[in-house]
C-alpha positions as CSV (number, residue, x, y, z in Angstrom):
1,M,132.4,82.0,76.0
2,R,129.4,83.7,78.0
3,Q,129.9,84.9,81.8
4,E,127.7,83.2,84.1
5,T,125.8,84.9,86.3
6,K,123.4,84.1,89.0
7,M,119.9,85.1,89.1
8,L,118.8,86.3,92.7
9,F,115.4,85.3,94.1
10,I,114.8,88.9,94.8
11,E,115.0,89.4,91.0
12,F,112.8,86.2,90.4
13,S,110.1,87.6,92.8
14,R,110.1,90.9,90.9
15,C,109.7,89.3,87.5
16,C,106.7,87.1,89.2
17,E,105.1,91.0,90.7
18,R,105.4,91.9,87.0
19,L,103.8,88.9,85.8
20,E,101.0,89.4,88.2
21,G,100.0,92.5,87.2
22,L,99.4,91.4,83.5
23,S,96.4,89.8,81.9
24,G,97.3,89.0,78.3
25,R,99.3,86.0,77.4
26,L,101.6,87.7,75.1
27,D,102.4,90.4,77.4
28,M,103.3,87.4,80.0
29,I,105.5,85.5,77.0
30,E,107.4,89.1,76.6
31,V,108.2,89.4,80.0
32,I,109.3,85.9,80.7
33,S,111.1,85.6,77.4
34,R,113.3,89.0,78.6
35,E,114.6,86.7,81.5
36,L,115.8,83.6,79.7
37,P,118.3,84.6,77.9
38,G,120.2,85.7,81.5
39,L,119.8,82.4,83.1
40,S,122.6,79.6,83.5
41,E,121.9,75.9,82.4
42,N,121.2,75.4,86.2
43,E,119.0,78.1,86.3
44,L,116.7,77.7,83.2
45,P,114.5,74.4,84.4
46,V,114.4,76.0,88.0
47,F,112.9,79.2,86.6
48,V,110.2,77.6,84.5
49,R,109.1,75.2,86.9
50,F,108.6,77.9,89.2
51,V,107.3,80.4,86.8
52,M,104.5,77.3,85.9
53,G,103.9,77.2,89.6
54,R,105.8,74.0,90.2
55,I,108.6,73.1,92.7
56,F,109.8,70.0,91.7
57,P,110.5,68.5,88.2
58,D,107.7,66.2,87.0
59,W,110.3,63.1,87.3
60,S,110.5,63.8,91.2
61,Q,108.5,61.8,93.7
62,A,109.3,64.7,96.5
63,K,106.5,66.0,97.6
64,L,106.2,69.4,99.7
65,G,103.9,68.8,102.7
66,I,102.7,71.8,104.5
67,G,102.0,71.2,108.5
68,P,98.2,71.7,109.9
69,N,99.5,74.5,111.8
70,L,100.7,76.7,109.3
71,G,98.4,79.5,110.0
72,Q,98.2,79.8,113.6
73,T,101.4,81.8,114.3
74,S,104.7,82.3,112.8
75,S,106.5,80.3,115.3
76,T,104.7,77.4,114.1
77,R,104.7,77.3,110.8
78,R,106.7,74.5,109.0
79,L,107.5,73.1,105.5
80,V,108.4,69.8,105.3
81,M,109.9,68.2,102.3
82,S,108.8,64.2,102.2
83,P,109.3,61.6,99.9
84,A,106.2,60.3,98.1
């Protein structure tokens, strides 16, 4: 039985930084393929969605709304999740 470990967001962030520095598709596939075996069943779909630049699954009607004042000051930044 495989012991389940959790990927920390900082680890995901580092993986994205490595991907960002690559231009070749095969190099990107190699980096991603090294991460996949360490993911749990619950983490895998989230990891894949995030790497593809999506937050919510395709079947979800949830939207990520960003307030118009986002860029003004850090104290006015808002991320609002709203149903479609």
